[in-house]
All heavy atoms as an XYZ file, in Angstrom:
776
protein
N     -10.517     10.176      3.717
C     -11.125      8.938      3.144
C     -10.391      7.765      3.519
O     -10.837      6.844      3.712
C     -11.177      9.233      1.581
C     -11.589      8.035      0.821
S     -13.247      7.525      1.360
C     -13.179      5.763      0.698
N      -9.018      7.906      3.588
C      -8.164      6.752      3.808
C      -8.453      6.094      5.114
O      -8.365      4.937      5.188
C      -6.655      7.082      3.637
N      -8.681      6.966      6.097
C      -8.909      6.348      7.397
C     -10.256      5.691      7.478
O     -10.451      4.687      8.238
C      -8.870      7.477      8.483
O      -9.833      8.443      8.134
C      -7.475      8.063      8.648
N     -11.262      6.205      6.707
C     -12.520      5.508      6.610
C     -12.426      4.137      6.074
O     -13.101      3.268      6.446
N     -11.750      3.908      4.950
C     -11.485      2.563      4.465
C     -10.869      1.668      5.490
O     -11.082      0.402      5.533
C     -10.756      2.652      3.130
C     -10.717      1.183      2.510
C      -9.323      3.043      3.300
C     -12.002      0.714      2.057
N      -9.833      2.088      6.252
C      -9.156      1.384      7.172
C     -10.144      0.835      8.291
O      -9.934     -0.237      8.921
C      -8.017      2.158      7.846
N     -11.283      1.537      8.567
C     -12.133      1.163      9.494
C     -13.195      0.087      8.842
O     -13.654     -0.718      9.681
C     -12.995      2.363     10.075
C     -12.089      3.206     10.929
C     -12.977      4.394     11.396
C     -12.079      5.448     12.173
N     -12.872      6.616     12.544
N     -13.315      0.219      7.633
C     -14.315     -0.630      6.920
C     -13.641     -2.060      6.512
O     -14.442     -3.054      6.288
C     -14.970     -0.006      5.794
C     -15.833      1.162      6.082
C     -16.253      1.992      4.922
N     -16.831      1.167      3.832
C     -17.088      1.650      2.684
N     -16.768      2.821      2.437
N     -17.507      0.808      1.745
N     -12.353     -2.089      6.337
C     -11.660     -3.209      5.834
C     -10.565     -3.594      6.701
O      -9.666     -2.838      6.956
C     -11.104     -3.031      4.435
C     -10.442     -4.154      3.797
C     -11.161     -5.082      3.186
C      -9.146     -4.277      3.861
C     -10.532     -6.282      2.672
C      -8.416     -5.505      3.329
C      -9.169     -6.377      2.682
N     -10.568     -4.823      7.175
C      -9.526     -5.281      8.145
C      -8.854     -6.536      7.433
O      -9.504     -7.455      7.159
C     -10.175     -5.840      9.517
O     -10.906     -4.772     10.034
C      -9.130     -6.361     10.434
N      -7.584     -6.273      7.117
C      -6.771     -7.388      6.456
C      -6.739     -8.649      7.436
O      -6.560     -8.410      8.681
C      -5.404     -6.881      6.236
C      -5.644     -5.426      6.355
C      -6.782     -5.122      7.286
N      -6.624     -9.836      6.931
C      -6.446    -10.997      7.680
C      -5.015    -11.474      7.538
O      -4.259    -11.272      6.657
C      -7.449    -12.082      7.330
C      -8.897    -11.724      7.330
C      -9.793    -12.914      6.909
C      -9.239    -11.430      8.838
N      -4.545    -12.394      8.389
C      -3.331    -12.945      8.515
C      -2.225    -11.990      8.144
O      -1.995    -10.939      8.870
C      -3.145    -14.057      7.573
C      -4.173    -15.250      7.859
C      -4.173    -16.333      6.904
C      -3.747    -15.794      9.253
N      -1.368    -12.220      7.166
C      -0.135    -11.411      6.803
C      -0.467    -10.453      5.678
O       0.457     -9.992      4.880
C       1.037    -12.243      6.490
C       0.844    -13.147      5.197
O      -0.374    -13.249      4.847
O       1.780    -13.606      4.748
N      -1.794     -9.944      5.462
C      -2.036     -9.004      4.455
C      -1.930     -7.557      4.866
O      -2.115     -7.218      6.058
C      -3.468     -9.336      3.920
C      -3.718    -10.739      3.664
C      -3.667    -11.104      2.197
N      -4.085    -12.387      1.708
C      -4.105    -13.604      2.248
N      -4.060    -13.732      3.536
N      -4.429    -14.570      1.592
N      -1.591     -6.653      3.891
C      -1.459     -5.294      4.123
C      -2.222     -4.472      3.149
O      -2.268     -4.741      2.011
C       0.132     -4.913      3.961
C       0.328     -3.442      4.280
C       0.951     -5.813      4.884
N      -3.130     -3.582      3.591
C      -3.846     -2.606      2.816
C      -3.053     -1.391      2.629
O      -2.612     -0.765      3.591
C      -5.258     -2.362      3.547
C      -6.120     -1.268      2.689
C      -6.643     -1.935      1.487
C      -7.147     -0.726      3.735
N      -2.883     -0.991      1.280
C      -2.077      0.193      0.982
C      -2.917      1.032      0.034
O      -3.723      0.527     -0.756
C      -0.652     -0.161      0.426
C       0.090     -0.937      1.384
C      -0.829     -0.900     -0.886
N      -2.441      2.306     -0.242
C      -2.953      3.062     -1.225
C      -1.737      3.738     -1.845
O      -0.882      4.380     -1.235
C      -3.878      4.232     -0.652
C      -4.457      5.127     -1.759
C      -5.510      6.053     -1.212
O      -5.404      6.620     -0.152
N      -6.590      6.386     -2.042
N      -1.716      3.622     -3.224
C      -0.594      4.059     -3.874
C      -0.561      5.608     -3.861
O      -1.622      6.137     -3.940
C      -0.577      3.570     -5.371
C      -0.339      2.158     -5.497
C      -0.323      1.694     -6.930
N      -0.130      0.252     -7.126
C       1.016     -0.402     -7.281
N       2.115      0.262     -7.408
N       1.045     -1.675     -7.439
N       0.628      6.151     -3.935
C       0.732      7.663     -3.931
C       0.472      8.041     -5.322
O       0.678      7.340     -6.381
C       2.189      7.898     -3.518
C       2.589      7.634     -2.226
C       4.086      7.938     -1.960
C       1.694      8.249     -1.042
N      -0.046      9.187     -5.535
C      -0.487      9.811     -6.832
C       0.766     10.191     -7.544
O       1.630     10.648     -7.001
C      -1.367     10.966     -6.590
C      -2.626     10.772     -5.759
C      -3.650      9.912     -6.494
C      -4.865      9.767     -5.613
N      -5.370      8.468     -5.703
N       0.757      9.973     -8.834
C       1.952     10.417     -9.759
C       2.036     11.972     -9.719
O       1.054     12.657     -9.563
C       1.616      9.872    -11.078
C       0.151      9.729    -11.124
C      -0.322      9.338     -9.652
N       3.140     12.355     -9.867
C       3.512     13.812     -9.983
C       2.843     14.453    -11.139
O       3.032     13.850    -12.239
C       5.025     14.113     -9.886
C       5.694     13.786     -8.613
C       5.267     14.698     -7.483
O       5.005     15.957     -7.747
O       5.190     14.222     -6.406
N       2.159     15.503    -11.088
C       1.596     16.168    -12.229
C       2.319     17.267    -12.748
O       2.109     17.879    -13.710
C       0.139     16.743    -11.795
N       3.555     17.624    -11.993
C       4.355     18.651    -12.445
C       5.816     18.311    -12.376
O       6.202     17.609    -11.457
C       4.040     19.848    -11.557
C       4.699     21.207    -12.105
C       4.167     22.466    -11.435
C       4.291     22.374     -9.809
N       3.992     23.692     -9.160
N       6.604     18.618    -13.292
C       8.035     18.430    -13.270
C       8.718     19.338    -12.238
O       8.095     20.253    -11.816
C       8.615     18.555    -14.693
O       8.564     19.836    -15.085
C       8.087     17.624    -15.662
N       9.992     18.990    -11.982
C      10.859     19.981    -11.078
C      10.904     21.255    -11.607
O      10.968     22.362    -10.845
C      12.123     19.287    -10.835
N      10.852     21.515    -12.984
C      11.021     22.750    -13.606
C       9.664     23.525    -13.656
O       9.660     24.717    -14.041
C      11.662     22.706    -14.968
O      10.876     21.970    -15.869
N       8.615     22.866    -13.248
C       7.342     23.562    -13.234
C       6.339     23.210    -14.374
O       5.323     23.842    -14.463
N       6.724     22.364    -15.243
C       5.885     22.034    -16.418
C       4.869     21.049    -15.862
O       5.170     19.974    -15.188
C       6.787     21.303    -17.519
C       7.904     22.319    -18.205
C       8.632     21.535    -19.235
C       7.116     23.438    -18.857
N       3.621     21.128    -16.405
C       2.516     20.314    -15.962
C       2.574     19.118    -17.000
O       2.664     19.312    -18.213
C       1.142     21.050    -16.016
C       1.035     21.855    -14.863
C       1.255     23.228    -15.064
C       0.639     21.362    -13.709
C       1.070     24.044    -13.970
C       0.372     22.294    -12.614
C       0.713     23.558    -12.745
N       2.422     17.885    -16.479
C       2.451     16.694    -17.343
C       0.990     16.253    -17.583
O       0.083     16.231    -16.735
C       3.202     15.606    -16.640
C       4.658     15.776    -16.376
C       5.207     14.636    -15.419
C       5.548     15.853    -17.650
N       0.780     15.777    -18.813
C      -0.626     15.164    -19.005
C      -0.617     13.830    -18.314
O       0.363     13.217    -17.949
C      -0.622     14.959    -20.564
C       0.799     14.890    -21.012
C       1.632     15.743    -19.927
N      -1.881     13.375    -17.977
C      -2.134     12.177    -17.276
C      -1.396     10.918    -17.968
O      -1.024     10.045    -17.330
C      -3.518     11.862    -17.055
C      -4.166     12.674    -16.048
C      -5.603     12.345    -15.664
O      -5.947     11.126    -15.739
O      -6.378     13.222    -15.358
N      -1.435     10.939    -19.217
C      -0.810      9.942    -20.000
C       0.747      9.822    -19.739
O       1.254      8.696    -19.966
C      -1.138      9.965    -21.475
O      -0.665     11.160    -21.944
N       1.405     10.817    -19.516
C       2.855     10.878    -19.399
C       3.270     10.739    -17.926
O       4.349     10.394    -17.697
C       3.313     12.229    -19.874
N       2.325     11.014    -16.995
C       2.677     10.800    -15.554
C       2.595      9.395    -15.125
O       1.578      8.641    -15.111
C       1.721     11.684    -14.730
N       3.839      8.756    -14.797
C       3.822      7.408    -14.464
C       3.677      7.358    -12.897
O       4.330      8.045    -12.158
C       5.238      6.813    -14.844
C       5.291      5.345    -14.443
C       6.741      4.759    -14.886
C       6.784      3.350    -14.723
N       7.103      2.903    -13.412
N       2.760      6.446    -12.452
C       2.554      6.224    -11.002
C       3.741      5.590    -10.527
O       4.389      4.565    -10.934
C       1.322      5.381    -10.978
N       4.203      6.189     -9.332
C       5.296      5.578     -8.628
C       4.932      4.214     -7.836
O       3.646      4.026     -7.623
C       5.634      6.629     -7.592
C       4.523      7.336     -7.328
C       3.752      7.241     -8.622
N       5.894      3.386     -7.618
C       5.564      2.173     -6.837
C       5.660      2.402     -5.272
O       6.187      1.512     -4.636
C       6.546      1.091     -7.351
C       6.245      0.663     -8.728
O       5.209      0.867     -9.326
N       7.314     -0.096     -9.242
N       5.156      3.558     -4.855
C       5.213      3.863     -3.546
C       3.761      3.836     -2.964
O       2.885      4.326     -3.701
C       5.863      5.224     -3.234
C       7.260      5.397     -3.868
C       7.614      6.600     -4.476
C       8.108      4.469     -3.682
C       8.900      6.873     -4.953
C       9.403      4.634     -4.234
C       9.817      5.826     -4.891
O      11.060      5.994     -5.391
N       3.676      3.524     -1.802
C       2.255      3.448     -1.224
C       2.336      3.763      0.378
O       3.361      3.647      0.959
C       1.698      2.090     -1.416
N       1.312      4.090      0.845
C       1.007      4.360      2.283
C       0.263      3.222      2.828
O      -0.728      2.780      2.269
C       0.319      5.699      2.515
O       1.036      6.702      1.880
C       0.212      5.881      4.023
N       0.800      2.522      3.972
C       0.075      1.579      4.624
C      -1.082      1.964      5.435
O      -0.881      2.930      6.284
C       1.014      0.768      5.607
C       0.314     -0.283      6.314
C       2.280      0.191      4.779
N      -2.250      1.478      5.165
C      -3.501      2.052      5.824
C      -3.878      1.038      7.023
O      -4.541      1.458      7.920
C      -4.510      2.224      4.889
C      -4.320      3.182      3.686
C      -5.484      3.213      2.712
C      -3.986      4.486      4.263
N      -3.746     -0.322      6.712
C      -4.033     -1.289      7.803
C      -3.249     -2.496      7.505
O      -2.788     -2.842      6.409
C      -5.524     -1.623      7.524
N      -3.054     -3.221      8.612
C      -2.136     -4.556      8.582
C      -2.893     -5.602      9.378
O      -3.634     -5.260     10.245
C      -0.806     -4.365      9.186
C      -0.009     -3.277      8.360
C      -0.786     -3.857     10.588
N      -2.767     -6.770      8.966
C      -3.429     -7.944      9.562
C      -2.483     -8.267     10.859
O      -1.448     -7.627     11.018
N      -2.957     -9.241     11.644
C      -2.173     -9.584     12.908
C      -0.992    -10.264     12.597
O      -0.043    -10.376     13.383
C      -3.183    -10.439     13.568
C      -4.087    -10.988     12.605
C      -4.148    -10.039     11.482
N      -0.712    -10.852     11.461
C       0.497    -11.618     11.030
C       0.227    -13.096     10.682
O      -0.867    -13.592     11.146
N       1.182    -13.629     10.042
C       0.974    -15.065      9.660
C       1.233    -16.005     10.757
O       1.562    -15.531     11.810
N       0.943    -17.252     10.562
C       1.190    -18.185     11.663
C       2.169    -19.159     11.249
O       2.271    -19.705     10.116
C      -0.164    -18.812     12.115
C      -1.129    -17.922     12.705
C      -2.144    -18.603     13.432
N      -3.153    -17.680     14.080
C      -2.972    -17.344     15.405
N      -2.072    -17.970     16.142
N      -3.898    -16.487     15.902
N       3.049    -19.669     12.201
C       3.856    -20.751     12.005
C       3.039    -22.097     12.045
O       1.914    -22.192     12.407
C       5.075    -20.835     12.923
O       4.457    -21.102     14.289
C       5.766    -19.538     13.007
N       3.799    -23.234     11.744
C       3.145    -24.537     11.881
C       2.661    -24.832     13.278
O       1.809    -25.558     13.518
C       4.017    -25.615     11.260
C       4.224    -25.608      9.809
C       5.036    -26.725      9.397
N       5.355    -26.641      8.064
C       4.903    -27.302      7.010
N       4.073    -28.156      7.291
N       5.212    -27.212      5.847
N       3.420    -24.257     14.195
C       3.069    -24.450     15.659
C       1.942    -23.574     16.251
O       1.566    -23.592     17.298
C       4.284    -24.320     16.531
C       5.399    -25.245     16.207
O       4.962    -26.432     15.874
O       6.566    -24.929     16.268
N       1.573    -22.605     15.319
C       0.468    -21.619     15.650
C       0.909    -20.376     16.188
O       0.090    -19.529     16.575
N       2.242    -20.207     16.261
C       2.859    -18.781     16.783
C       2.526    -17.790     15.636
O       2.633    -18.042     14.593
C       4.325    -18.986     17.134
C       4.547    -20.031     18.181
O       3.679    -20.110     19.049
O       5.593    -20.715     18.133
N       2.252    -16.657     16.140
C       2.100    -15.460     15.238
C       3.452    -14.826     14.888
O       4.293    -14.520     15.697
C       1.201    -14.397     15.781
C      -0.204    -14.967     16.061
C       1.127    -13.179     14.888
C      -1.220    -13.939     16.717
N       3.630    -14.668     13.551
C       4.882    -13.952     12.936
C       4.606    -12.475     12.941
O       3.639    -12.103     12.415
C       5.246    -14.491     11.595
C       5.489    -16.042     11.386
C       5.564    -16.340      9.987
C       6.880    -16.366     12.159
N       5.532    -11.672     13.421
C       5.306    -10.232     13.458
C       5.274     -9.734     12.062
O       6.029    -10.167     11.237
C       6.447     -9.702     14.298
C       7.523    -10.764     14.215
C       6.782    -12.057     14.044
N       4.581     -8.674     11.899
C       4.481     -7.913     10.605
C       5.778     -7.103     10.455
O       6.178     -6.523     11.418
C       3.257     -7.133     10.430
C       1.951     -7.977     10.501
S       1.784     -9.072      9.166
C       1.209     -7.871      7.866
N       6.042     -6.860      9.248
C       7.374     -6.008      8.914
C       6.950     -4.549      8.761
O       7.865     -3.657      8.924
C       7.963     -6.430      7.708
C       8.678     -7.857      7.779
O       9.395     -8.032      8.825
N       8.375     -8.700      6.867
N       5.659     -4.285      8.511
C       5.254     -2.790      8.457
C       4.213     -2.595      9.355
O       3.613     -3.409     10.026
C       4.760     -2.681      6.908
C       5.956     -2.754      5.880
C       3.692     -3.500      6.627
N       3.974     -1.264      9.565
C       2.951     -0.803     10.419
C       2.074      0.380      9.705
O       2.567      0.898      8.735
C       3.476     -0.301     11.806
C       4.451      0.934     11.650
C       5.008      1.301     13.007
C       6.018      2.449     12.951
N       7.046      2.375     11.960
N       0.984      0.650     10.186
C       0.145      1.677      9.677
C       0.837      3.061      9.642
O       1.583      3.428     10.616
C      -1.200      1.883     10.536
C      -1.976      3.043      9.938
C      -2.021      0.597     10.464
N       0.775      3.685      8.509
C       1.468      5.123      8.292
C       2.817      4.936      7.571
O       3.303      5.899      7.083
N       3.405      3.656      7.546
C       4.611      3.527      6.739
C       4.468      3.807      5.346
O       3.475      3.508      4.733
C       5.203      2.162      6.881
C       5.805      1.916      8.268
O       6.112      2.759      8.965
O       6.080      0.592      8.504
N       5.489      4.407      4.666
C       5.643      4.576      3.272
C       6.424      3.552      2.743
O       7.570      3.281      3.180
C       6.119      5.960      2.846
C       5.229      7.142      3.266
C       5.237      8.248      2.377
C       4.435      9.414      2.626
N       3.295      9.245      3.372
N       5.822      2.631      1.868
C       6.564      1.465      1.332
C       6.631      1.338     -0.166
O       6.078      2.112     -0.934
C       5.822      0.167      1.860
C       5.754      0.133      3.355
C       4.421      0.126      1.428
N       7.593      0.487     -0.512
C       7.770      0.326     -1.995
C       6.965     -1.090     -2.357
O       7.188     -2.090     -1.612
C       9.252      0.077     -2.348
C       9.440     -0.160     -3.889
C      10.027      1.303     -2.033
N       6.063     -1.036     -3.242
C       5.290     -2.173     -3.574
C       5.647     -2.704     -5.098
O       6.043     -1.785     -5.834
C       3.866     -1.898     -3.413
C       3.455     -1.595     -1.975
C       3.413     -0.736     -4.362
N       5.401     -3.920     -5.359
C       5.557     -4.378     -6.731
C       4.632     -3.637     -7.686
O       3.557     -3.131     -7.392
C       5.155     -5.788     -6.714
C       5.085     -6.181     -5.246
C       4.860     -4.950     -4.564
N       5.129     -3.512     -8.987
C       4.412     -2.787    -10.055
C       3.112     -3.455    -10.299
O       1.970     -2.967    -10.466
C       5.131     -2.597    -11.246
C       4.518     -1.803    -12.256
C       5.421     -1.434    -13.494
O       6.652     -1.671    -13.476
O       4.852     -0.876    -14.472
N       3.174     -4.934    -10.341
C       2.065     -5.816    -10.558
C       1.906     -6.759     -9.328
O       2.826     -6.976     -8.641
C       2.343     -6.577    -11.851
C       2.543     -5.801    -13.076
C       3.878     -5.582    -13.580
C       1.562     -5.068    -13.605
C       4.144     -4.899    -14.653
C       1.819     -4.244    -14.666
C       3.113     -4.250    -15.270
O       3.321     -3.380    -16.432
N       0.689     -7.263     -9.335
C       0.363     -8.161     -8.162
C      -0.571     -7.521     -7.199
O      -0.994     -6.438     -7.274
N      -0.745     -8.248     -6.137
C      -1.731     -7.804     -5.059
C      -3.086     -7.833     -5.722
O      -3.422     -8.198     -6.750
N      -4.044     -7.455     -4.790
C      -5.463     -7.375     -5.137
C      -5.921     -6.002     -5.081
O      -5.725     -5.320     -4.052
C      -6.337     -8.326     -4.339
C      -7.782     -8.194     -4.626
S      -8.622     -9.584     -3.911
C     -10.325     -9.194     -4.451
N      -6.691     -5.492     -6.182
C      -7.101     -4.109     -6.132
C      -8.530     -4.067     -5.626
O      -9.335     -4.875     -5.961
C      -7.148     -3.573     -7.580
O      -5.757     -3.541     -8.082
C      -7.627     -2.138     -7.614
N      -8.775     -3.216     -4.672
C     -10.173     -2.917     -4.166
C     -10.568     -1.555     -4.458
O      -9.592     -0.675     -4.555
C     -10.173     -3.084     -2.614
C      -9.722     -4.384     -2.058
C      -9.635     -4.349     -0.556
C     -10.720     -5.524     -2.449
N     -11.861     -1.312     -4.838
C     -12.294      0.047     -5.159
C     -13.533      0.411     -4.144
O     -14.409     -0.251     -4.139
C     -12.876      0.067     -6.569
C     -13.017      1.455     -7.093
C     -13.148      1.476     -8.536
C     -12.983      2.884     -9.057
N     -13.026      2.999    -10.422
N     -13.190      1.477     -3.421
C     -14.135      2.000     -2.472
C     -14.454      3.479     -2.764
O     -13.523      4.101     -2.726
C     -13.756      1.778     -1.051
C     -13.707      0.376     -0.593
C     -12.478     -0.263     -0.474
C     -14.846     -0.271     -0.130
C     -12.387     -1.598      0.029
C     -14.793     -1.621      0.311
C     -13.603     -2.139      0.334
N     -15.705      3.834     -3.120
C     -16.104      5.204     -3.300
C     -15.014      5.864     -4.303
O     -14.543      6.913     -3.937
C     -16.134      5.938     -1.964
C     -17.252      5.317     -1.106
C     -17.260      6.139      0.241
O     -16.628      7.209      0.418
O     -17.809      5.405      1.248
N     -14.826      5.265     -5.399
C     -14.045      5.870     -6.524
C     -12.571      5.988     -6.176
O     -11.917      6.694     -6.840
C     -14.674      7.279     -7.005
C     -16.030      7.063     -7.539
O     -16.288      5.962     -8.166
O     -16.859      7.916     -7.510
N     -12.140      5.330     -5.142
C     -10.684      5.310     -4.749
C     -10.206      3.913     -4.928
O     -10.866      3.005     -4.529
C     -10.450      5.977     -3.395
C     -10.615      7.464     -3.406
C      -9.842      8.139     -2.284
O      -8.651      7.980     -2.180
O     -10.533      8.665     -1.392
N      -8.944      3.762     -5.379
C      -8.420      2.347     -5.363
C      -7.445      2.215     -4.343
O      -6.563      2.987     -4.013
C      -7.666      2.246     -6.858
C      -8.647      2.039     -7.971
C      -8.077      1.537     -9.131
O      -6.768      1.287     -9.217
O      -8.727      1.437    -10.209
N      -7.513      0.881     -3.854
C      -6.515      0.395     -2.784
C      -6.118     -0.967     -3.176
O      -6.693     -1.630     -4.048
C      -7.340      0.288     -1.391
C      -7.941      1.625     -1.005
C      -9.266      1.880     -1.375
C      -7.312      2.439     -0.320
C      -9.857      3.086     -0.949
C      -7.827      3.640      0.088
C      -9.143      3.972     -0.209
N      -4.873     -1.370     -2.701
C      -4.350     -2.598     -3.068
C      -4.137     -3.367     -1.630
O      -3.820     -2.782     -0.691
C      -3.073     -2.644     -3.685
C      -3.312     -2.324     -5.197
C      -3.463     -0.835     -5.540
O      -3.062      0.113     -4.832
N      -4.266     -0.538     -6.541
N      -4.148     -4.681     -1.775
C      -3.953     -5.570     -0.599
C      -2.684     -6.489     -1.102
O      -2.843     -7.116     -2.182
C      -5.116     -6.492     -0.175
C      -4.730     -7.431      0.893
C      -6.262     -5.548      0.134
N      -1.649     -6.448     -0.390
C      -0.481     -7.261     -0.633
C      -0.190     -8.153      0.624
O      -0.630     -7.865      1.683
C       0.788     -6.346     -0.883
C       0.729     -5.610     -2.136
C       0.306     -4.383     -2.161
C       1.101     -6.296     -3.289
C       0.362     -3.596     -3.427
C       1.137     -5.567     -4.480
C       0.746     -4.133     -4.592
N       0.487     -9.299      0.375
C       1.063     -9.918      1.530
C       2.229     -9.249      2.092
O       3.036     -8.496      1.323
C       1.511    -11.409      0.964
C       0.296    -12.340      0.697
C       0.766    -13.688      0.533
N      -0.336    -14.588      0.222
C      -1.007    -15.256      1.172
N      -0.633    -15.064      2.480
N      -2.001    -15.929      0.943
N       2.535     -9.463      3.231
C       3.689     -8.721      3.892
C       4.987     -9.086      3.184
O       5.803     -8.116      3.094
C       3.748     -9.207      5.438
C       4.664     -8.365      6.236
O       4.808     -7.214      6.049
O       5.442     -8.976      6.983
N       5.189    -10.297      2.834
C       6.405    -10.682      2.121
C       6.574    -10.025      0.708
O       7.655     -9.912      0.183
C       6.470    -12.204      1.921
N       5.411     -9.586      0.164
C       5.454     -8.839     -1.200
C       5.958     -7.362     -1.117
O       6.475     -6.849     -2.124
C       4.092     -8.907     -1.809
C       3.697    -10.282     -2.230
O       4.554    -11.134     -2.374
O       2.485    -10.457     -2.523
N       5.884     -6.793      0.093
C       6.361     -5.485      0.287
C       7.835     -5.410      0.103
O       8.499     -6.222      0.862
C       5.906     -4.903      1.671
C       4.451     -5.017      1.847
C       6.380     -3.467      1.837
C       3.504     -3.962      1.223
N       8.357     -4.671     -0.733
C       9.822     -4.653     -0.944
C      10.721     -3.941     -0.003
O      11.927     -4.111      0.121
C      10.100     -4.201     -2.393
C       9.469     -5.172     -3.424
S       9.999     -4.799     -5.100
C       8.769     -3.710     -5.636
N      10.056     -2.868      0.583
C      11.098     -2.147      1.602
C      10.038     -0.845      2.109
O       9.016     -0.539      1.638
N      10.763     -0.216      3.191
C      10.064      0.868      3.758
C      10.991      2.079      3.410
O      12.125      2.058      3.531
C      10.063      0.662      5.210
C       9.318     -0.534      5.656
C       9.497      2.001      6.075
C       9.385     -0.932      7.159
N      10.247      3.155      2.985
C      10.857      4.457      2.735
C      11.106      5.196      3.997
O      10.136      5.536      4.642
C      10.149      5.325      1.613
C      10.057      4.667      0.249
C       9.001      5.458     -0.481
C      11.325      4.672     -0.340
N      12.304      5.583      4.335
C      12.620      6.422      5.441
C      12.820      7.790      5.026
O      13.665      8.162      4.131
C      13.833      5.946      6.223
C      13.726      4.536      6.708
O      12.697      4.219      7.273
N      14.616      3.728      6.571
N      12.010      8.795      5.603
C      12.121     10.179      5.045
C      12.761     11.130      6.224
O      12.752     10.747      7.249
C      10.707     10.660      4.774
C      10.181      9.972      3.690
C       8.802     10.517      3.190
O       8.601     11.741      3.254
O       8.031      9.700      2.838
């Protein structure tokens, strides 16, 4: 499904389309958590990126992330989009806090 949304929505300028990772439903010891107790992590997967912002002279600024990166996003902010019962967020490139290296 995530690749389908990337084909249907193209971010402009320095915007980044992400999908947050699902919260863990089970603890390390094997206990299942109810949905109310499972806190969603601030991690997301980058699905699409815009071409980059522009300087006053019209030069394109390179993006800091690329499709497939796992990133840390702010808990609040961005714009939420809903496509076929799945939620996605759009953030500016500068709002992305970091890339997770695995």
